[in-house]
C-alpha positions, 0 to 999 in steps of 0.5 A: 623426596625419600619420605614422599616416595615412602622410603625409610632413609635409615634403610640403606646398604650401610645399615644392613648387616650382612650374614650367611643368611643374606649374603647372596641377596645383598650382593644381588641387590647391590649389583642392581643398585649400581647398574651391574646386574642387567641380567637380574631382571626381574630381581625377586626377593623372597623371605618371611616377614621381618628379615630385611626385604623392604630394607634391601629394596629401599637401599636399592632405591636410595643408591639409584637416586644417589647415582641419578637424582633425576631417575624416575623410580616407582617404589610402592606396595602391591596393595598400593598398585591395586588400590590405584588401579581400582581408582583409575578404573572408577575415574576413567583415568586408566591411560594416565595410570598406565603411563605413570607406571610404564614410563618408570626408569626402575620399578620396585614393588613390595609384598607382591603376594597381595595380588593373589586372587585379584584377577583384574589387577593381576592382568593389569600388572602383567601388561605393565610388567611385560612392558617394562621388561620389554624395554629393559627397565629394571623391576624388583619384587619382594614376596613372603614366599617363592613365586610358585607358592603364591596361591591363585596367582596366574601361571604367566605371572609366576613364569615372568617372576621366575625369568630373572634372578630369585634370591632368598632371605633366611633367618639370621644365625647367632653371630649375625644376630649379635652383629645386628644388635651391636649395630643398633646399639651403636646407632642408638648410643646404648650400652649393655653387658656383652652377656646380655646382648648374647642372651637376647641374640640367643633368645630371639631367632625368628626375625630381625624386626622382633630382635630389634624390638627386644633390644628396644624394650631392654634398652628402654627399661635400662635407660628409664630405670637407671638399672644395670641389665642382668640376664634374669631381668632380661628374661622377665622383660622379654617373657612374652617374646620368649614364649612366642618364640618357643611356640614357633619352634615346630620341627620337621621331625615332629611334622613327619611323626605326626603325618606318618601316625595320621596316615599309618605309615613308617617314618622311613617313608618320609625319606624313601624314593617309593612313589605310590600315592598312598605314600607320596601324597602324605610325604607332600603334606609333610613338606607343605607343613614343614614349609608353613610351620618351620623357618627352614628354607626350601633346600633345608626342607628337601634335605630332611626328606631324603635329600630332595631338591627345592623344586620337589618341595615347591611342587609338593606345596603347589600340589597340596594347595591345589588338593585343598582347594578341590577337596574339602576332606584334604583341607580338613585333614591339613587343618587338623594336622596344623592344629595338632602341631600348634597345641 
């Protein structure tokens, strides 16, 4: 049944390695799965690709089915919802489509950002979503960013998404990365020197999926060649991943310096409380770029800009997105800054 629903049986709570980066999100998902989080509705899980959102959502579904095998659990991606809606409209089967979703005991939807720009699908989803919430049906959503940052998403949907509990998955710290590698090695019955394991954890910091891919490559080579892995050989095998990781390491400091140079400001303006538009908007651009180009959380970005709160960072991102849509010059400036930072 799990595979028919599109759920990976390996993605359960037991196989999820909890760290400081995921402790709150894991606790919230566990509460929902054990029906202890009735006020966590909807549960909105956001974080960048490869950090475990789908894993946690799959774990919720599996635990719910263990508790109640007859439960009607709807588990799908937002893209699947959109495609099925289009097909229902084409075939004139909207009533059946609506009944199949609105009669669910629990709805779990992955990658909700896919609804961006799809007005009719958003409208249909809003009414389905509202029906489920009004009947106290648990809804769980995942997204690659906070709800207010989803471009061209209707404000009423953003408001609904924010009405429950929002949790963020962040990149794992070093100790958690080592624990993830050790858990996978145990599952795969693989042995590597401790120094090699720690070296991989130190090299691959961006996300869990990439970390597991690095382990697969190293473990496969060790098995097929019968060679004992060394740190030097590990570097050779993971050269492309290491280069990719290094190119991603843009810092907030670099962004702030680039922005103040472009707008002819002082670096202190990035953290000051001065609010004339000649300073405030460049500061918002720097926050937008920090969100787009670094792996920092909203709270961490706010700290870099004079200890501002995460709401200020969200507002800055929305403001810059809006200005880019209205003003080609602003769009050109932001794209120019991104290109310069990524060189």
